[in-house]
C-alpha positions in Angstrom: 19.4 -8.5 -18.4 16.0 -9.1 -18.5 12.5 -7.2 -18.7 10.5 -7.4 -15.7 7.4 -5.2 -14.6 8.8 -5.1 -10.9 11.3 -2.8 -12.6 8.9 -0.6 -13.9 8.3 1.6 -10.3 11.9 2.0 -9.6 12.8 2.9 -13.3 9.7 6.1 -13.1 10.9 6.7 -9.9 14.1 7.9 -11.1 12.6 9.3 -14.1 10.7 11.6 -11.4 13.7 12.3 -9.4 16.3 13.6 -12.2 13.0 15.5 -13.9 12.7 17.2 -11.0 16.3 17.7 -10.1 16.7 19.2 -13.3 14.0 21.3 -13.3 15.1 23.1 -10.1 18.6 23.1 -11.4 17.2 25.6 -14.3 14.5 27.3 -12.0 16.0 27.6 -8.4 18.4 30.5 -7.4 21.8 29.7 -6.7 23.2 28.8 -2.8 23.7 25.9 -0.3 19.8 25.1 -0.3 19.7 24.3 -3.9 22.9 23.0 -4.2 22.6 19.9 -1.6 18.8 19.8 -3.1 20.6 18.5 -6.2 22.8 16.4 -4.3 20.3 14.4 -2.6 18.0 14.5 -5.6 20.5 13.2 -7.7 21.1 10.4 -5.4 17.9 9.0 -4.9 17.7 9.1 -8.7 20.8 6.9 -8.8 19.3 4.5 -5.8 16.3 3.7 -8.1 18.7 3.2 -11.0 20.3 0.6 -8.7 17.2 -0.8 -7.7 15.4 -1.8 -11.0 18.9 -2.9 -12.2 19.3 -5.6 -9.4 15.8 -6.9 -10.6 16.7 -7.2 -14.1 20.1 -8.3 -14.1 20.3 -11.9 -13.6 23.8 -13.0 -14.0 24.7 -13.4 -9.8 28.6 -12.2 -10.5 27.2 -9.4 -12.1 24.2 -8.3 -10.2 26.5 -8.9 -7.2 29.2 -6.3 -8.1 26.4 -3.6 -9.2 24.8 -3.6 -5.6 28.1 -3.7 -4.0 29.7 -0.8 -6.4 26.4 1.4 -5.9 25.5 0.5 -2.4 28.8 1.4 -1.5 28.7 5.3 -3.7 24.2 5.6 -3.8 23.1 4.0 -0.5 25.8 4.8 2.2 25.2 8.3 1.0 21.8 9.3 1.3 20.8 10.0 4.5 23.8 12.5 5.0 22.5 14.3 1.5 19.4 14.8 3.1 20.5 15.9 6.4 23.0 18.3 4.8 19.9 19.6 2.9 17.3 20.0 5.9 20.7 21.9 7.6 21.0 24.2 4.7 17.0 24.6 4.4 16.5 25.3 8.3 19.2 27.2 8.7 20.5 24.6 11.4 24.4 24.5 10.2 25.0 27.4 12.1 25.1 25.8 15.0 28.5 24.2 16.0 27.3 20.7 17.5 25.2 20.4 14.4 28.3 21.2 11.5 30.3 18.4 13.3 27.4 15.8 13.6 27.1 16.5 10.0 30.8 16.1 9.5 30.4 12.5 11.8 27.5 11.2 9.2 29.4 11.6 6.1 32.8 10.1 7.9 30.6 6.7 8.8 29.3 6.4 5.2 32.7 6.8 4.1 33.3 4.2 6.6 30.4 1.8 5.4 31.0 2.4 2.0 34.5 0.8 2.5 32.9 -2.3 4.6 30.4 -3.2 1.4 33.3 -2.8 -0.8 35.9 -5.0 0.9 34.0 -7.2 3.3 30.6 -9.1 3.7 29.9 -7.1 7.3 27.1 -4.8 6.0 25.8 -6.4 2.5 26.2 -10.3 3.5 25.0 -11.9 -0.2 22.1 -11.7 -2.4 18.9 -13.3 -2.0 16.5 -14.2 -5.3 13.3 -13.0 -4.6 10.0 -13.3 -6.8 11.1 -9.4 -8.0 14.4 -10.4 -8.9 17.9 -10.3 -6.9 18.1 -8.5 -3.4 20.9 -7.7 -0.8 20.7 -9.8 2.4 22.1 -8.3 5.4 25.7 -9.1 7.0 26.2 -9.1 10.7 26.8 -5.8 11.3 24.3 -4.0 8.8 22.1 -3.4 11.9 24.7 -0.6 12.3 24.3 0.9 9.3 19.8 0.6 9.8 20.4 2.2 13.1 22.6 5.4 12.1 20.1 5.4 9.1 17.1 5.8 11.0 19.2 8.5 13.5 19.7 10.8 11.0 16.3 10.5 9.1 15.1 10.9 12.6 17.3 13.9 13.4 16.2 15.3 10.0 12.6 14.9 10.6 13.4 16.8 14.0 15.1 19.7 12.3 11.8 20.4 9.9 9.4 20.0 13.0 11.3 22.3 14.8 11.5 24.9 11.6 7.7 24.5 11.1 6.5 25.3 14.4 9.1 28.8 14.5 7.5 29.6 10.8 4.7 30.8 9.9 3.1 32.2 6.3 4.5 30.9 3.0 7.3 29.2 4.6 5.2 26.7 7.0 3.1 25.9 4.1 6.9 25.0 2.5 7.5 22.5 5.4 4.6 21.1 5.6 5.0 19.7 2.4 8.2 18.6 2.7 7.5 16.8 6.2 4.7 14.8 4.6 7.4 14.2 1.9 9.9 12.8 4.0 7.4 11.2 5.9 6.1 9.1 2.8 9.5 8.5 1.8 11.3 7.3 4.4 8.1 5.5 5.9 7.8 2.8 3.4 11.5 2.9 3.1 11.1 1.0 6.1 9.5 -2.2 3.3 13.2 -1.5 1.7 14.9 -2.8 4.9 12.8 -5.9 5.4 13.7 -8.0 2.4 17.6 -7.9 3.9 16.5 -9.7 6.5 14.5 -12.2 4.4 11.4 -11.3 5.1 9.5 -11.5 1.3 7.9 -8.1 0.9 8.1 -5.9 -2.1 10.2 -2.6 -1.1 7.2 -0.2 -1.6 9.8 2.5 -0.9 11.2 3.1 -4.5 7.8 3.4 -5.5 6.4 5.8 -3.0 9.7 8.1 -3.4 7.8 8.8 -6.5 4.9 10.4 -4.0 7.7 12.0 -2.2 9.2 14.1 -4.9 5.6 15.0 -5.8 5.2 16.8 -2.6 8.1 18.3 -3.0 7.5 19.3 -6.2 4.5 21.2 -5.0 6.2 22.7 -2.2 8.9 24.2 -5.2 6.4 25.4 -7.6 3.6 26.4 -5.6 5.2 28.2 -2.2 9.1 28.7 -3.5 10.7 25.9 -1.4 14.2 26.5 -2.6 
């Protein structure tokens, strides 16, 4: 393992993620919103750890195994966990169609996790960029990416719908959550580009720290959870 400055942003982001997760665990009242937020925030922290480890590992076989295992466990479930949190926050799971959609997203994530571990269809290999090793897209990675952005888009649709219906404190909560999600997932596009050979540093790991700060502000100032 080598020390590299390119691993610092995801490590800092992970520290922010886990700190926020622990703080919410201590301070927020029990319930589905808190539970779903803790799962999602923890998984984002693990994703940052995965990325940092991939940059620091220098042995090809080890970093390949590292990415395969953590991609299957972490990356494949990031958006279903976020969608679960948004549905809990906006009281959306009560709708029959939403319950089934959420179940389908988890089932699809399990399928993708199996494909990552057992085939090269989603993760097709590794490429070494100036910042370190990074996964390359397999022949059906587009299927995962498309579903990823579909779930993000639907989550934003739910937030925007709840924002239009809300007022006062609840509206301020959702404004910061919406802004945080836009920053986090919008910058996350740069994390997909190197999968297809575009040599651009993945800024998503830096910007999800900004996203966390916005969510933390909503929690502290407006009692989001």
